[in-house]
C-alpha atoms as a printed R data frame, in Angstrom:
    type eleno elety resid chain resno       x       y       z
1   ATOM     1    CA   UNK     A     1  68.916 -23.124   2.404
2   ATOM     2    CA   UNK     A     2  70.747 -23.034  -0.962
3   ATOM     3    CA   UNK     A     3  74.012 -24.645  -1.336
4   ATOM     4    CA   UNK     A     4  76.469 -24.875  -4.590
5   ATOM     5    CA   UNK     A     5  79.058 -27.603  -4.635
6   ATOM     6    CA   UNK     A     6  81.845 -26.870  -7.150
7   ATOM     7    CA   UNK     A     7  82.565 -30.662  -7.009
8   ATOM     8    CA   UNK     A     8  81.126 -32.067  -9.941
9   ATOM     9    CA   UNK     A     9  81.284 -35.522  -8.735
10  ATOM    10    CA   UNK     A    10  80.274 -34.981  -5.195
11  ATOM    11    CA   UNK     A    11  79.444 -37.904  -3.453
12  ATOM    12    CA   UNK     A    12  76.024 -39.915  -4.066
13  ATOM    13    CA   UNK     A    13  75.199 -39.956  -0.113
14  ATOM    14    CA   UNK     A    14  76.550 -36.933   0.829
15  ATOM    15    CA   UNK     A    15  74.320 -35.304  -1.510
16  ATOM    16    CA   UNK     A    16  71.246 -37.272  -0.109
17  ATOM    17    CA   UNK     A    17  72.337 -36.218   3.247
18  ATOM    18    CA   UNK     A    18  71.797 -33.002   1.931
19  ATOM    19    CA   UNK     A    19  68.730 -33.381   0.068
20  ATOM    20    CA   UNK     A    20  66.655 -34.701   3.086
21  ATOM    21    CA   UNK     A    21  67.815 -32.107   5.336
22  ATOM    22    CA   UNK     A    22  65.962 -29.547   3.126
23  ATOM    23    CA   UNK     A    23  68.971 -28.090   1.265
24  ATOM    24    CA   UNK     A    24  68.504 -27.179  -2.298
25  ATOM    25    CA   UNK     A    25  71.735 -28.445  -3.713
26  ATOM    26    CA   UNK     A    26  72.952 -27.513  -7.078
27  ATOM    27    CA   UNK     A    27  76.430 -29.297  -8.519
28  ATOM    28    CA   UNK     A    28  78.311 -27.851 -11.031
29  ATOM    29    CA   UNK     A    29  77.880 -29.428 -14.220
30  ATOM    30    CA   UNK     A    30  80.053 -32.291 -14.932
31  ATOM    31    CA   UNK     A    31  82.432 -31.526 -17.899
32  ATOM    32    CA   UNK     A    32  82.748 -27.731 -17.288
33  ATOM    33    CA   UNK     A    33  85.684 -25.805 -15.790
34  ATOM    34    CA   UNK     A    34  85.241 -25.429 -12.028
35  ATOM    35    CA   UNK     A    35  84.506 -21.186 -11.553
36  ATOM    36    CA   UNK     A    36  86.785 -18.546 -11.704
37  ATOM    37    CA   UNK     A    37  87.061 -16.197  -9.696
38  ATOM    38    CA   UNK     A    38  84.716 -13.986 -11.038
39  ATOM    39    CA   UNK     A    39  81.941 -16.493 -11.006
40  ATOM    40    CA   UNK     A    40  83.089 -17.672  -7.721
41  ATOM    41    CA   UNK     A    41  82.076 -14.057  -6.474
42  ATOM    42    CA   UNK     A    42  78.483 -14.599  -8.303
43  ATOM    43    CA   UNK     A    43  78.200 -17.842  -6.563
44  ATOM    44    CA   UNK     A    44  78.947 -16.994  -3.362
45  ATOM    45    CA   UNK     A    45  76.566 -14.169  -3.585
46  ATOM    46    CA   UNK     A    46  73.574 -16.090  -4.738
47  ATOM    47    CA   UNK     A    47  73.948 -19.485  -2.583
48  ATOM    48    CA   UNK     A    48  73.903 -19.782   1.094
49  ATOM    49    CA   UNK     A    49  76.217 -22.188   1.404
50  ATOM    50    CA   UNK     A    50  79.179 -22.979  -1.112
51  ATOM    51    CA   UNK     A    51  81.205 -26.368  -1.024
52  ATOM    52    CA   UNK     A    52  84.983 -25.718  -2.089
53  ATOM    53    CA   UNK     A    53  88.549 -27.167  -2.045
54  ATOM    54    CA   UNK     A    54  91.664 -25.615  -2.014
55  ATOM    55    CA   UNK     A    55  92.035 -24.460  -5.638
56  ATOM    56    CA   UNK     A    56  88.894 -22.036  -5.100
57  ATOM    57    CA   UNK     A    57  90.527 -19.111  -3.505
58  ATOM    58    CA   UNK     A    58  87.943 -17.248  -1.315
59  ATOM    59    CA   UNK     A    59  89.370 -13.611  -1.501
60  ATOM    60    CA   UNK     A    60  87.886 -10.305   0.374
61  ATOM    61    CA   UNK     A    61  86.676  -8.558  -2.545
62  ATOM    62    CA   UNK     A    62  84.041 -11.710  -3.128
63  ATOM    63    CA   UNK     A    63  82.436 -10.381   0.164
64  ATOM    64    CA   UNK     A    64  81.819  -6.992  -1.301
65  ATOM    65    CA   UNK     A    65  78.127  -7.181  -1.491
66  ATOM    66    CA   UNK     A    66  77.521  -9.934   1.058
67  ATOM    67    CA   UNK     A    67  75.157  -8.847   3.944
68  ATOM    68    CA   UNK     A    68  73.475 -11.821   5.234
69  ATOM    69    CA   UNK     A    69  75.087 -14.992   6.818
70  ATOM    70    CA   UNK     A    70  76.778 -17.737   4.364
71  ATOM    71    CA   UNK     A    71  78.429 -20.944   4.797
72  ATOM    72    CA   UNK     A    72  81.940 -21.766   2.905
73  ATOM    73    CA   UNK     A    73  82.530 -25.781   3.378
74  ATOM    74    CA   UNK     A    74  85.864 -26.547   2.395
75  ATOM    75    CA   UNK     A    75  87.000 -30.213   1.379
76  ATOM    76    CA   UNK     A    76  90.328 -29.789   2.889
77  ATOM    77    CA   UNK     A    77  92.159 -29.439   6.712
78  ATOM    78    CA   UNK     A    78  93.343 -26.428   5.855
79  ATOM    79    CA   UNK     A    79  91.503 -23.087   5.726
80  ATOM    80    CA   UNK     A    80  94.322 -20.678   4.498
81  ATOM    81    CA   UNK     A    81  92.335 -20.353   1.178
82  ATOM    82    CA   UNK     A    82  89.946 -18.513   2.767
83  ATOM    83    CA   UNK     A    83  90.112 -14.532   3.369
84  ATOM    84    CA   UNK     A    84  86.906 -12.887   4.827
85  ATOM    85    CA   UNK     A    85  87.424  -9.934   5.797
86  ATOM    86    CA   UNK     A    86  87.240  -8.727   9.238
87  ATOM    87    CA   UNK     A    87  84.074  -6.767   9.284
88  ATOM    88    CA   UNK     A    88  82.232  -9.814   7.650
89  ATOM    89    CA   UNK     A    89  83.732 -12.548   9.952
90  ATOM    90    CA   UNK     A    90  80.785 -12.776  12.471
91  ATOM    91    CA   UNK     A    91  78.394 -13.621   9.325
92  ATOM    92    CA   UNK     A    92  80.528 -16.312   7.874
93  ATOM    93    CA   UNK     A    93  81.063 -19.733   9.100
94  ATOM    94    CA   UNK     A    94  83.566 -21.987   7.782
95  ATOM    95    CA   UNK     A    95  83.554 -25.765   7.947
96  ATOM    96    CA   UNK     A    96  86.632 -28.026   7.065
97  ATOM    97    CA   UNK     A    97  87.235 -31.497   7.075
98  ATOM    98    CA   UNK     A    98  90.087 -32.177   9.846
99  ATOM    99    CA   UNK     A    99  89.873 -35.702  10.457
100 ATOM   100    CA   UNK     A   100  88.854 -37.440   6.291
101 ATOM   101    CA   UNK     A   101  92.758 -37.423   5.185
102 ATOM   102    CA   UNK     A   102  94.103 -38.682   8.306
103 ATOM   103    CA   UNK     A   103  94.594 -42.199   6.966
104 ATOM   104    CA   UNK     A   104  95.648 -41.567   3.837
105 ATOM   105    CA   UNK     A   105  98.199 -39.118   4.700
106 ATOM   106    CA   UNK     A   106  99.422 -41.563   7.371
107 ATOM   107    CA   UNK     A   107  99.704 -43.861   4.364
108 ATOM   108    CA   UNK     A   108 101.762 -41.933   2.578
109 ATOM   109    CA   UNK     A   109 104.109 -41.260   5.093
110 ATOM   110    CA   UNK     A   110 104.852 -44.556   6.085
111 ATOM   111    CA   UNK     A   111 105.079 -45.313   2.175
112 ATOM   112    CA   UNK     A   112 107.605 -42.781   2.097
113 ATOM   113    CA   UNK     A   113 109.697 -44.297   4.917
114 ATOM   114    CA   UNK     A   114 109.271 -47.793   3.807
115 ATOM   115    CA   UNK     A   115 110.426 -46.727   0.030
116 ATOM   116    CA   UNK     A   116 113.625 -44.642   1.527
117 ATOM   117    CA   UNK     A   117 114.778 -47.641   3.755
118 ATOM   118    CA   UNK     A   118 114.109 -50.343   1.348
119 ATOM   119    CA   UNK     A   119 115.798 -48.143  -1.268
120 ATOM   120    CA   UNK     A   120 112.741 -48.877  -3.908
121 ATOM   121    CA   UNK     A   121 113.422 -46.021  -6.089
122 ATOM   122    CA   UNK     A   122 117.074 -46.597  -6.420
123 ATOM   123    CA   UNK     A   123 116.520 -50.206  -6.920
124 ATOM   124    CA   UNK     A   124 114.137 -49.711  -9.780
125 ATOM   125    CA   UNK     A   125 116.381 -47.852 -11.576
126 ATOM   126    CA   UNK     A   126 119.076 -50.229 -11.106
127 ATOM   127    CA   UNK     A   127 117.125 -52.917 -12.692
128 ATOM   128    CA   UNK     A   128 116.280 -51.181 -15.371
129 ATOM   129    CA   UNK     A   129 119.778 -50.067 -16.101
130 ATOM   130    CA   UNK     A   130 120.985 -53.711 -16.026
131 ATOM   131    CA   UNK     A   131 122.619 -53.143 -12.642
132 ATOM   132    CA   UNK     A   132 122.397 -55.359  -9.628
133 ATOM   133    CA   UNK     A   133 122.028 -55.117  -6.196
134 ATOM   134    CA   UNK     A   134 125.762 -54.815  -5.751
135 ATOM   135    CA   UNK     A   135 125.384 -51.389  -7.229
136 ATOM   136    CA   UNK     A   136 123.204 -49.748  -4.449
137 ATOM   137    CA   UNK     A   137 124.939 -47.212  -2.434
138 ATOM   138    CA   UNK     A   138 123.715 -48.671   0.547
139 ATOM   139    CA   UNK     A   139 121.961 -51.685   1.546
140 ATOM   140    CA   UNK     A   140 117.912 -51.502   2.400
141 ATOM   141    CA   UNK     A   141 117.243 -51.249   5.866
142 ATOM   142    CA   UNK     A   142 113.877 -51.980   8.110
143 ATOM   143    CA   UNK     A   143 111.738 -49.387   9.934
144 ATOM   144    CA   UNK     A   144 111.441 -51.679  13.027
145 ATOM   145    CA   UNK     A   145 113.625 -50.525  15.703
146 ATOM   146    CA   UNK     A   146 114.349 -47.167  14.268
147 ATOM   147    CA   UNK     A   147 112.993 -43.591  16.087
148 ATOM   148    CA   UNK     A   148 110.209 -41.641  14.303
149 ATOM   149    CA   UNK     A   149 109.907 -38.201  15.171
150 ATOM   150    CA   UNK     A   150 106.477 -36.705  14.720
151 ATOM   151    CA   UNK     A   151 105.851 -32.630  14.741
152 ATOM   152    CA   UNK     A   152 102.688 -32.233  15.156
153 ATOM   153    CA   UNK     A   153  99.649 -33.807  17.519
154 ATOM   154    CA   UNK     A   154  96.562 -33.458  15.025
155 ATOM   155    CA   UNK     A   155  94.736 -36.331  13.503
156 ATOM   156    CA   UNK     A   156  97.088 -36.778  11.115
157 ATOM   157    CA   UNK     A   157 100.042 -37.095  13.358
158 ATOM   158    CA   UNK     A   158  98.411 -39.297  15.673
159 ATOM   159    CA   UNK     A   159  97.336 -41.748  13.032
160 ATOM   160    CA   UNK     A   160 101.246 -41.514  11.700
161 ATOM   161    CA   UNK     A   161 102.083 -42.477  15.552
162 ATOM   162    CA   UNK     A   162  99.512 -45.438  15.449
163 ATOM   163    CA   UNK     A   163 100.731 -46.763  12.129
164 ATOM   164    CA   UNK     A   164 104.744 -46.223  13.171
165 ATOM   165    CA   UNK     A   165 104.311 -48.238  16.454
166 ATOM   166    CA   UNK     A   166 102.761 -51.127  14.755
167 ATOM   167    CA   UNK     A   167 105.668 -51.459  12.858
168 ATOM   168    CA   UNK     A   168 107.644 -51.640  15.634
169 ATOM   169    CA   UNK     A   169 108.976 -48.315  15.822
170 ATOM   170    CA   UNK     A   170 109.774 -45.919  19.077
171 ATOM   171    CA   UNK     A   171 107.467 -43.027  18.575
172 ATOM   172    CA   UNK     A   172 108.511 -39.135  19.655
173 ATOM   173    CA   UNK     A   173 106.476 -36.068  19.314
174 ATOM   174    CA   UNK     A   174 106.885 -32.395  19.641
175 ATOM   175    CA   UNK     A   175 103.978 -29.791  19.634
176 ATOM   176    CA   UNK     A   176 103.532 -25.973  20.939
177 ATOM   177    CA   UNK     A   177 100.753 -27.760  23.235
178 ATOM   178    CA   UNK     A   178 101.647 -30.896  24.744
179 ATOM   179    CA   UNK     A   179  98.941 -30.362  27.653
180 ATOM   180    CA   UNK     A   180  96.433 -30.649  24.974
181 ATOM   181    CA   UNK     A   181  97.612 -33.725  23.895
182 ATOM   182    CA   UNK     A   182  98.107 -35.980  26.946
183 ATOM   183    CA   UNK     A   183  96.136 -38.936  25.132
184 ATOM   184    CA   UNK     A   184  99.090 -39.623  23.009
185 ATOM   185    CA   UNK     A   185 101.575 -40.136  25.860
186 ATOM   186    CA   UNK     A   186  98.985 -42.821  27.642
187 ATOM   187    CA   UNK     A   187  99.210 -44.317  24.175
188 ATOM   188    CA   UNK     A   188 103.307 -44.968  25.076
189 ATOM   189    CA   UNK     A   189 104.068 -42.078  22.579
190 ATOM   190    CA   UNK     A   190 106.697 -40.135  24.061
191 ATOM   191    CA   UNK     A   191 106.769 -36.106  23.955
192 ATOM   192    CA   UNK     A   192 110.009 -34.684  23.852
193 ATOM   193    CA   UNK     A   193 111.429 -30.940  23.106
194 ATOM   194    CA   UNK     A   194 112.224 -30.098  19.419
195 ATOM   195    CA   UNK     A   195 115.520 -30.094  19.565
196 ATOM   196    CA   UNK     A   196 115.866 -33.375  21.279
197 ATOM   197    CA   UNK     A   197 113.437 -34.745  18.647
198 ATOM   198    CA   UNK     A   198 115.542 -33.348  15.385
199 ATOM   199    CA   UNK     A   199 118.790 -34.288  16.903
200 ATOM   200    CA   UNK     A   200 117.547 -38.378  17.809
201 ATOM   201    CA   UNK     A   201 114.931 -39.235  14.902
202 ATOM   202    CA   UNK     A   202 116.024 -41.537  12.168
203 ATOM   203    CA   UNK     A   203 112.341 -40.626  10.121
204 ATOM   204    CA   UNK     A   204 111.184 -37.113  10.936
205 ATOM   205    CA   UNK     A   205 107.887 -36.469  10.056
206 ATOM   206    CA   UNK     A   206 106.386 -32.954   9.715
207 ATOM   207    CA   UNK     A   207 102.446 -32.349   9.766
208 ATOM   208    CA   UNK     A   208 101.597 -28.702  10.518
209 ATOM   209    CA   UNK     A   209  99.190 -26.094   9.149
210 ATOM   210    CA   UNK     A   210 100.156 -23.129   7.585
211 ATOM   211    CA   UNK     A   211  99.974 -20.174   9.970
212 ATOM   212    CA   UNK     A   212 102.139 -17.178  10.971
213 ATOM   213    CA   UNK     A   213 103.449 -19.373  13.678
214 ATOM   214    CA   UNK     A   214 104.585 -22.323  11.798
215 ATOM   215    CA   UNK     A   215 106.188 -20.318   8.585
216 ATOM   216    CA   UNK     A   216 109.434 -21.679   8.202
217 ATOM   217    CA   UNK     A   217 109.521 -23.546  11.152
218 ATOM   218    CA   UNK     A   218 112.099 -26.071  10.135
219 ATOM   219    CA   UNK     A   219 114.882 -23.498   8.728
220 ATOM   220    CA   UNK     A   220 118.531 -24.219   8.292
221 ATOM   221    CA   UNK     A   221 119.363 -24.384  12.065
222 ATOM   222    CA   UNK     A   222 117.001 -27.078  12.051
223 ATOM   223    CA   UNK     A   223 117.660 -29.142   8.942
224 ATOM   224    CA   UNK     A   224 121.561 -28.672  10.087
225 ATOM   225    CA   UNK     A   225 120.931 -30.419  13.391
226 ATOM   226    CA   UNK     A   226 118.962 -33.765  11.948
227 ATOM   227    CA   UNK     A   227 121.048 -36.979  11.181
228 ATOM   228    CA   UNK     A   228 123.013 -36.987   8.003
229 ATOM   229    CA   UNK     A   229 121.027 -40.157   7.386
230 ATOM   230    CA   UNK     A   230 117.131 -39.111   8.381
231 ATOM   231    CA   UNK     A   231 114.807 -39.643   6.251
232 ATOM   232    CA   UNK     A   232 112.937 -36.493   6.327
233 ATOM   233    CA   UNK     A   233 108.973 -36.169   5.195
234 ATOM   234    CA   UNK     A   234 106.838 -33.126   5.071
235 ATOM   235    CA   UNK     A   235 103.116 -32.874   4.096
236 ATOM   236    CA   UNK     A   236 103.166 -29.694   5.200
237 ATOM   237    CA   UNK     A   237 102.602 -26.464   3.069
238 ATOM   238    CA   UNK     A   238 106.118 -25.365   1.566
239 ATOM   239    CA   UNK     A   239 106.046 -21.845   3.728
240 ATOM   240    CA   UNK     A   240 106.384 -24.651   6.479
241 ATOM   241    CA   UNK     A   241 109.695 -25.352   5.401
242 ATOM   242    CA   UNK     A   242 113.551 -24.399   4.144
243 ATOM   243    CA   UNK     A   243 113.587 -26.185   0.819
244 ATOM   244    CA   UNK     A   244 116.766 -24.390  -0.128
245 ATOM   245    CA   UNK     A   245 118.018 -25.873   3.238
246 ATOM   246    CA   UNK     A   246 116.714 -29.346   2.930
247 ATOM   247    CA   UNK     A   247 117.726 -29.654  -0.924
248 ATOM   248    CA   UNK     A   248 121.509 -28.899   0.310
249 ATOM   249    CA   UNK     A   249 121.673 -31.271   2.693
250 ATOM   250    CA   UNK     A   250 120.355 -34.036   0.407
251 ATOM   251    CA   UNK     A   251 123.043 -33.257  -2.175
252 ATOM   252    CA   UNK     A   252 125.959 -33.297   0.680
253 ATOM   253    CA   UNK     A   253 124.759 -36.126   2.523
254 ATOM   254    CA   UNK     A   254 123.593 -39.198  -0.232
255 ATOM   255    CA   UNK     A   255 121.783 -41.064   3.014
256 ATOM   256    CA   UNK     A   256 119.484 -37.988   3.869
257 ATOM   257    CA   UNK     A   257 116.306 -38.220   2.350
258 ATOM   258    CA   UNK     A   258 114.130 -35.387   1.576
259 ATOM   259    CA   UNK     A   259 110.459 -36.319   1.012
260 ATOM   260    CA   UNK     A   260 107.486 -33.474   0.460
261 ATOM   261    CA   UNK     A   261 104.244 -33.434  -0.665
262 ATOM   262    CA   UNK     A   262 103.203 -29.895  -1.921
263 ATOM   263    CA   UNK     A   263 101.610 -27.972  -4.675
264 ATOM   264    CA   UNK     A   264 103.624 -27.436  -8.084
265 ATOM   265    CA   UNK     A   265 106.323 -24.559  -7.387
266 ATOM   266    CA   UNK     A   266 108.409 -23.736 -10.395
267 ATOM   267    CA   UNK     A   267 111.504 -22.923  -7.905
268 ATOM   268    CA   UNK     A   268 111.375 -26.493  -6.703
269 ATOM   269    CA   UNK     A   269 111.103 -28.004  -9.651
270 ATOM   270    CA   UNK     A   270 114.019 -26.103 -10.870
271 ATOM   271    CA   UNK     A   271 116.098 -27.357  -8.144
272 ATOM   272    CA   UNK     A   272 115.513 -31.002  -7.283
273 ATOM   273    CA   UNK     A   273 116.718 -32.608 -10.745
274 ATOM   274    CA   UNK     A   274 117.249 -36.151 -10.694
275 ATOM   275    CA   UNK     A   275 118.494 -36.508  -7.181
276 ATOM   276    CA   UNK     A   276 117.875 -40.281  -6.062
277 ATOM   277    CA   UNK     A   277 117.101 -39.016  -2.020
278 ATOM   278    CA   UNK     A   278 114.780 -36.358  -2.932
279 ATOM   279    CA   UNK     A   279 111.158 -37.297  -3.438
280 ATOM   280    CA   UNK     A   280 108.560 -34.658  -4.549
281 ATOM   281    CA   UNK     A   281 104.577 -35.162  -5.337
282 ATOM   282    CA   UNK     A   282 102.408 -32.607  -6.222
283 ATOM   283    CA   UNK     A   283 100.209 -32.217  -2.823
284 ATOM   284    CA   UNK     A   284  98.713 -36.261  -3.573
285 ATOM   285    CA   UNK     A   285  99.208 -37.495   0.280
286 ATOM   286    CA   UNK     A   286  95.527 -37.178   0.954
287 ATOM   287    CA   UNK     A   287  94.054 -37.048  -2.440
288 ATOM   288    CA   UNK     A   288  92.989 -40.558  -2.524
289 ATOM   289    CA   UNK     A   289  89.636 -41.782  -3.612
290 ATOM   290    CA   UNK     A   290  88.495 -42.758   0.021
291 ATOM   291    CA   UNK     A   291  89.393 -39.259   1.837
292 ATOM   292    CA   UNK     A   292  87.551 -37.373  -1.109
293 ATOM   293    CA   UNK     A   293  84.294 -39.368  -0.418
294 ATOM   294    CA   UNK     A   294  84.588 -38.882   3.593
295 ATOM   295    CA   UNK     A   295  85.557 -35.291   2.872
296 ATOM   296    CA   UNK     A   296  82.249 -35.000   1.072
297 ATOM   297    CA   UNK     A   297  80.102 -36.625   3.894
298 ATOM   298    CA   UNK     A   298  81.609 -34.790   6.605
299 ATOM   299    CA   UNK     A   299  80.643 -31.512   5.079
300 ATOM   300    CA   UNK     A   300  77.239 -32.599   4.470
301 ATOM   301    CA   UNK     A   301  76.704 -34.096   7.727
302 ATOM   302    CA   UNK     A   302  78.465 -30.685   9.432
303 ATOM   303    CA   UNK     A   303  76.060 -28.451   7.137
304 ATOM   304    CA   UNK     A   304  72.777 -30.337   7.693
305 ATOM   305    CA   UNK     A   305  73.705 -29.235  11.573
306 ATOM   306    CA   UNK     A   306  73.934 -25.834  10.655
307 ATOM   307    CA   UNK     A   307  70.237 -26.459   9.138
308 ATOM   308    CA   UNK     A   308  68.787 -27.537  11.990
309 ATOM   309    CA   UNK     A   309  70.270 -24.881  14.230
């Protein structure tokens, strides 16, 4: 099997795993920009397996000349950047890494919740302006005893629940398929319907894939039902939430926090201004050094399994 990694920093042990399994691996040259769409099309035609990230958009046109099986291995949880023509889907295997970033994203979520509760951003700003803690909009609070509502029940959500429980939080969750996640209830996490979760959560964590079913699931009606002092945290794609409704609620309620981790979008950048209760990061929640290594290793192991079949 011939494979091409667009990552010039592909992890050494992952490389060794592939080489040991007989994969002829080419790693993108260091210091050279990642492949353009046209270059990606050529790579996909030449190699049996391509290892990509979310910044590489695999389009239907790239499959025009593909007539034999291909593996697309993506260092990501989501796969919505891969668009395969219906007539080619039977010959294309997509491999992703659903577990690799769970710890990193869970840490990010808890970090955001703590930052908001402890007023870290506001406190830092006050000190730099020579102001005392008397100028805080409201006093810091503890997470202990608060209710966190988790929307989603995948690896990330389950890890967030475990971390939150370790801090003494009450954990409730909602998923469209509760019967598939009875293990979470056995751990003491309580499944509730979506409306109850929205209405009772002090911290609300959204961790959903970007699909037709999840598009705009956090709509204006849902946002309006949240507590006015809720801490809203989302690591889902921008399409999943109504950003306008969230920002409007943040403007009208100083105690309502909005924390989202999304790709840079000019429409959002132009709206957030310097709101002290709005935190937007450029898709960094799962982008830790450790996650990256885990992703590469997971992909190498899964590709190796395909080689042995």
